[in-house]
C-alpha positions in Angstrom: 76.6 5.4 -36.8 78.9 2.8 -38.3 81.3 4.0 -41.1 80.3 2.9 -44.6 83.2 1.2 -46.6 84.5 3.5 -49.3 83.3 1.2 -52.1 79.7 1.4 -50.8 77.3 4.0 -52.2 75.3 6.0 -49.7 71.9 7.0 -51.0 70.7 10.1 -49.1 66.9 10.4 -49.4 65.1 13.7 -48.5 61.7 15.4 -49.1 63.6 17.7 -51.6 67.0 18.3 -53.1 68.2 21.5 -54.8 71.3 23.3 -56.0 72.0 26.3 -58.2 73.2 24.2 -61.1 70.0 22.7 -62.3 69.2 19.9 -59.8 65.8 20.1 -58.2 63.6 17.2 -57.1 60.8 16.7 -54.6 61.3 14.1 -53.2 64.9 13.6 -54.1 68.1 11.7 -53.5 71.8 12.3 -53.6 74.1 9.3 -54.1 77.6 9.6 -52.6 80.7 7.4 -52.7 84.1 8.1 -51.2 83.3 11.7 -50.5 82.0 12.4 -54.1 78.6 12.8 -55.5 77.6 10.2 -58.0 74.1 11.4 -58.9 71.3 13.7 -57.6 67.7 14.1 -58.6 64.4 12.2 -58.4 64.7 9.2 -56.1 64.0 6.5 -58.7 66.2 8.1 -61.3 69.1 8.1 -58.9 68.4 4.6 -57.8 68.6 3.4 -61.4 71.9 5.2 -61.9 73.5 3.4 -58.9 71.8 0.1 -59.2 75.0 -1.8 -59.9 76.7 -0.8 -56.7 76.4 -1.9 -53.1 74.1 0.7 -51.5 73.1 1.9 -48.1 70.0 4.2 -47.8 69.6 7.0 -45.3 66.2 8.7 -45.2 66.6 12.2 -43.7 62.8 12.9 -43.8 61.2 16.4 -44.3 64.3 18.3 -45.1 65.7 20.2 -48.1 69.2 18.9 -49.0 71.5 21.6 -50.5 75.1 21.9 -51.2 76.9 23.3 -48.2 77.2 27.1 -48.4 80.3 29.2 -49.1 81.4 32.0 -46.8 83.7 34.2 -48.9 84.7 36.7 -46.2 85.1 35.9 -42.5 87.5 36.8 -39.7 88.0 33.5 -37.8 90.6 34.9 -35.4 88.0 37.2 -33.9 85.6 34.3 -33.2 86.3 34.4 -29.5 85.5 38.1 -29.0 81.7 37.9 -29.6 79.2 40.5 -30.9 80.0 44.1 -29.9 77.7 47.2 -30.1 78.8 49.7 -32.8 80.7 52.5 -31.0 79.4 55.2 -33.3 82.3 55.7 -35.8 84.2 53.2 -37.9 87.6 54.4 -36.5 86.4 53.8 -33.0 85.3 50.3 -34.1 88.8 49.7 -35.6 90.1 50.6 -32.1 87.9 47.9 -30.6 89.3 45.3 -33.0 92.9 46.3 -32.2 92.2 46.1 -28.5 90.3 42.8 -28.4 91.9 40.7 -31.2 93.8 37.8 -29.5 97.6 37.7 -29.8 98.6 34.7 -27.7 99.0 31.6 -29.8 96.8 29.4 -27.6 94.0 31.9 -27.5 94.3 32.5 -31.2 94.2 28.8 -32.0 91.1 28.4 -29.8 89.4 31.3 -31.6 90.1 29.9 -35.1 89.0 26.4 -34.1 85.8 27.8 -32.5 85.0 29.8 -35.6 85.6 26.8 -37.9 83.3 24.6 -35.7 80.6 27.1 -35.6 80.8 27.7 -39.4 80.6 24.0 -40.1 77.6 23.6 -37.7 75.8 26.4 -39.6 76.1 24.5 -42.9 79.2 26.2 -44.3 81.3 23.8 -46.4 84.0 26.2 -47.7 85.4 29.4 -46.2 87.6 32.3 -47.0 89.0 34.0 -43.9 91.3 36.9 -43.2 94.0 36.1 -40.7 95.8 39.0 -38.9 99.0 37.0 -38.3 100.9 34.0 -39.7 99.9 32.2 -36.5 96.2 32.6 -37.3 96.9 31.1 -40.8 98.7 28.1 -39.2 95.8 27.6 -36.8 93.5 27.2 -39.8 95.9 24.9 -41.6 96.3 22.5 -38.7 92.9 22.7 -37.1 91.2 19.3 -36.4 88.2 20.4 -38.6 89.6 20.8 -42.1 87.2 23.2 -43.7 88.6 23.9 -47.2 88.9 27.3 -48.9 91.3 30.2 -48.6 93.2 31.8 -45.7 94.4 35.3 -46.5 97.3 36.8 -44.5 96.4 40.4 -43.7 99.1 42.9 -44.7 99.6 46.4 -43.3 102.0 49.1 -44.5 101.3 52.4 -46.2 103.5 55.2 -47.6 107.2 54.4 -47.4 106.5 51.4 -45.2 104.7 49.5 -48.0 107.9 48.3 -49.6 109.3 46.5 -46.6 105.8 45.3 -45.7 105.4 43.7 -49.1 108.8 41.9 -48.9 107.9 40.5 -45.4 104.4 39.5 -46.5 105.7 37.7 -49.6 108.3 35.8 -47.5 105.6 34.9 -44.9 103.3 33.6 -47.7 106.1 31.5 -49.2 106.6 29.8 -45.8 102.9 29.3 -45.2 102.3 27.8 -48.6 105.1 25.3 -47.9 103.5 24.4 -44.6 100.1 24.0 -46.3 101.6 21.7 -48.8 103.4 19.6 -46.2 100.2 19.3 -44.1 98.1 18.2 -47.1 95.7 21.0 -46.2 92.8 21.8 -48.5 93.2 25.5 -47.6 95.0 27.7 -50.1 96.9 30.7 -48.7 97.0 34.2 -50.1 97.7 37.9 -49.2 95.2 40.5 -48.2 96.4 44.1 -48.2 94.0 45.3 -45.6 92.5 48.4 -47.2 93.6 51.5 -49.2 93.9 53.5 -46.0 96.3 51.0 -44.4 98.1 49.3 -47.3 100.2 51.0 -50.0 100.4 50.3 -53.7 103.4 48.0 -53.4 101.5 45.7 -51.1 98.7 45.5 -53.6 101.1 44.7 -56.4 102.7 41.9 -54.4 99.3 40.4 -53.6 98.2 40.5 -57.2 101.0 38.2 -58.0 99.9 35.5 -55.6 96.9 33.3 -56.5 93.7 34.6 -55.1 94.3 38.0 -53.4 91.7 39.8 -51.3 91.2 43.3 -49.8 88.5 45.4 -48.1 87.5 48.0 -50.7 85.1 50.9 -50.9 83.8 49.9 -47.5 83.2 53.3 -45.8 82.8 57.0 -46.7 85.9 57.7 -44.6 87.9 55.4 -46.9 86.6 57.3 -50.0 87.6 60.6 -48.4 91.1 59.3 -47.6 91.7 58.0 -51.1 90.4 61.1 -52.8 91.8 63.8 -50.5 94.3 62.1 -48.1 92.3 63.6 -45.3 89.6 62.7 -42.7 89.5 60.2 -39.8 91.9 57.7 -41.4 94.5 60.3 -42.1 94.2 61.5 -38.5 94.5 57.9 -37.2 97.7 57.3 -39.2 99.1 60.5 -37.8 98.3 59.4 -34.3 99.8 56.0 -34.8 103.0 57.5 -36.3 102.3 55.8 -39.7 101.9 59.0 -41.8 104.6 60.2 -44.2 104.9 62.7 -47.0 104.5 60.0 -49.8 100.8 59.6 -48.9 99.1 61.9 -51.3 95.5 62.5 -52.5 94.5 60.5 -55.6 91.4 62.6 -56.5 89.4 59.5 -57.4 87.5 56.5 -55.9 89.1 53.5 -54.1 88.1 51.3 -57.0 89.5 53.5 -59.7 92.7 54.2 -57.7 93.4 50.4 -57.8 92.0 49.7 -61.2 95.2 48.6 -62.9 96.0 46.2 -60.0 92.5 44.8 -59.9 92.8 43.9 -63.6 95.8 41.6 -62.9 94.2 38.9 -60.7 90.9 37.4 -59.6 90.6 39.5 -56.4 88.0 38.9 -53.8 86.8 42.4 -52.8 85.1 42.6 -49.4 82.1 44.9 -49.1 82.2 47.5 -51.9 79.5 49.5 -50.2 80.3 52.8 -52.0 80.4 52.5 -55.8 79.5 54.8 -58.5 78.6 53.8 -62.1 82.1 54.1 -63.3 83.3 51.8 -60.5 80.7 49.2 -61.4 81.8 49.4 -65.1 85.4 49.0 -64.1 84.8 46.0 -61.9 82.8 44.4 -64.7 85.9 44.5 -66.9 88.0 42.5 -64.4 87.9 39.0 -62.9 87.1 40.2 -59.4 84.4 38.9 -57.1 82.6 41.0 -54.6 81.9 39.4 -51.2 78.9 41.2 -49.8 78.2 41.0 -46.1 74.6 42.3 -45.7 74.2 41.9 -42.0 77.6 43.6 -41.3 76.8 46.4 -43.8 73.6 47.2 -41.8 75.5 47.0 -38.5 77.7 49.9 -39.8 74.8 51.8 -41.1 75.5 51.4 -44.8 72.5 51.4 -47.1 71.7 50.7 -50.7 74.3 48.2 -51.7 74.6 47.9 -55.5 74.9 44.1 -55.6 72.1 43.8 -58.1 73.7 46.3 -60.4 77.0 44.4 -60.1 75.3 41.2 -61.0 73.6 42.7 -63.9 76.9 44.1 -65.1 78.4 40.6 -64.9 80.4 40.9 -61.7 80.5 37.7 -59.6 78.8 38.7 -56.3 78.9 36.2 -53.4 78.3 36.4 -49.7 80.2 36.6 -46.4 79.6 37.1 -42.7 82.5 39.5 -41.9 83.5 39.1 -38.2 81.3 38.0 -35.3 81.6 41.5 -33.8 79.2 42.7 -36.4 76.5 40.1 -35.8 73.3 40.6 -33.7 73.4 39.4 -30.2 70.1 37.5 -30.9 71.5 35.7 -34.0 71.7 32.0 -33.2 74.1 31.3 -36.1 76.4 34.3 -36.4 78.9 32.3 -38.5 76.3 31.1 -41.0 75.5 32.3 -44.5 71.8 31.4 -44.3 71.1 34.6 -42.1 72.8 36.7 -44.8 70.6 35.0 -47.5 67.4 35.6 -45.4 68.3 39.2 -44.9 68.4 39.9 -48.6 65.2 37.9 -49.2 63.3 39.8 -46.5 64.7 43.3 -47.1 65.0 43.3 -50.9 62.8 40.5 -52.1 65.7 39.0 -54.0 64.8 35.8 -55.8 65.4 32.6 -53.9 67.3 30.9 -56.8 69.6 33.9 -57.2 70.3 33.9 -53.4 71.2 30.2 -53.6 73.5 30.9 -56.4 75.2 33.7 -54.4 75.5 31.4 -51.4 77.0 28.5 -53.3 78.4 28.5 -56.8 79.3 32.2 -56.9 81.2 31.8 -53.6 83.0 28.7 -55.0 84.0 30.8 -58.0 85.4 33.6 -55.8 87.5 31.2 -53.8 88.8 29.4 -56.8 87.5 26.1 -55.8 87.5 22.9 -57.9 84.9 22.6 -60.7 81.4 21.8 -59.6 82.1 22.6 -55.9 79.0 23.7 -54.0 76.7 21.8 -56.5 75.1 18.4 -56.7 76.7 17.5 -60.0 78.4 14.2 -60.5 82.0 14.3 -59.3 81.4 17.3 -57.0 82.7 17.0 -53.4 79.9 15.7 -51.1 79.7 18.6 -48.8 75.9 18.8 -48.1 73.6 20.6 -45.7 70.0 20.3 -44.9 67.2 22.4 -43.5 63.7 21.4 -42.4 60.5 22.4 -44.3 56.9 21.4 -44.4 56.8 18.6 -47.0 52.9 18.8 -47.1 53.0 22.5 -48.1 53.2 22.8 -52.0 55.3 26.0 -51.6 58.8 25.9 -53.0 60.9 24.2 -50.2 63.7 26.8 -50.6 61.3 29.6 -50.2 59.9 27.9 -47.1 63.4 27.7 -45.6 64.0 31.4 -46.3 60.7 32.4 -44.7 61.2 30.3 -41.6 63.7 30.1 -38.8 64.8 26.6 -39.8 68.6 26.1 -39.2 70.9 24.9 -41.9 72.9 21.9 -40.7 75.7 19.8 -42.2 74.6 16.5 -43.5 76.7 13.4 -42.8 77.4 12.9 -46.5 81.1 12.1 -47.0 80.7 8.3 -46.8 
């Protein structure tokens, strides 16, 4: 397809267009110029708005055009491993990750680029990923496919080791931020203290001082036991690995309340939050945190009854993530996509389609600190669009049709 000159407006026509910011039309159109949305809505209304410019029309037929989705929690450097059966305990699963995560630069780069390409192909426009090493961050920053978002450098160090780990992580982040600036990357970099059973308070304080920090929090019962009592499988794992010291003490509280003061300092992205009580929900509602819920991964680990609807009702920004490919079903054709996560909540919980679209787009954009109007069809928003087929002759809501079908979400050639 010939490239359209930047001064030319591309008018994308579709059987329907929709976002979570008030745009909905059937049929509809989205006008784009130089990678930005000019207008979206009913076809004739959009045509009138762009009547003064040179215009090329592209009719995409019986599809629903949406903003591309936002994946707020992924592990790109594990993309080459593939789905794995759950070994029965979370600590055993951690062992699988440690054994199979790539360490050679070439293999690592291939994994990150594979994950980026698969994410884009599944309709993801923005992505937050956790990188185990600086090399994994660099692979994201320099990948041919520049998918904007955040790359968090994972930090480990608990007990007395946390102080040195925090200093090293801060220095690595400074270097990576400079590399990102030099490369002109649209990816921000941040720190991710891995979890309360693997990262000490000093690491969390260092991360809170850096932009958009992230962590895994309240993910498993074993984590809750470790924080409250300094015992259980994670304590045993630290002892086996030689990482235990006398400064690791029971806190007699939940993971969320143990980190409450640190969480209040920054707009954290908290992955999972599977195990919360009412006081935890109330504390999170008093902060600027976002919760990245990964429903398919949560079910893979056997977690049930996530409180995402309670969090939303309390005013917490809840968005969606995939977690790693290890947690995805072998039969899932798009394990890097957010649409399977959305469908799971629609089928399992009957969650409203408009709320799910919000969680998959604008709430994810808010979590990653993206520019205003990202993941919407508003004028001035980046033209990162996706489309899914539906039956244009069926009067049922097109978004509902997509959620109740196996239609794939695909990126739309929109950045003309």
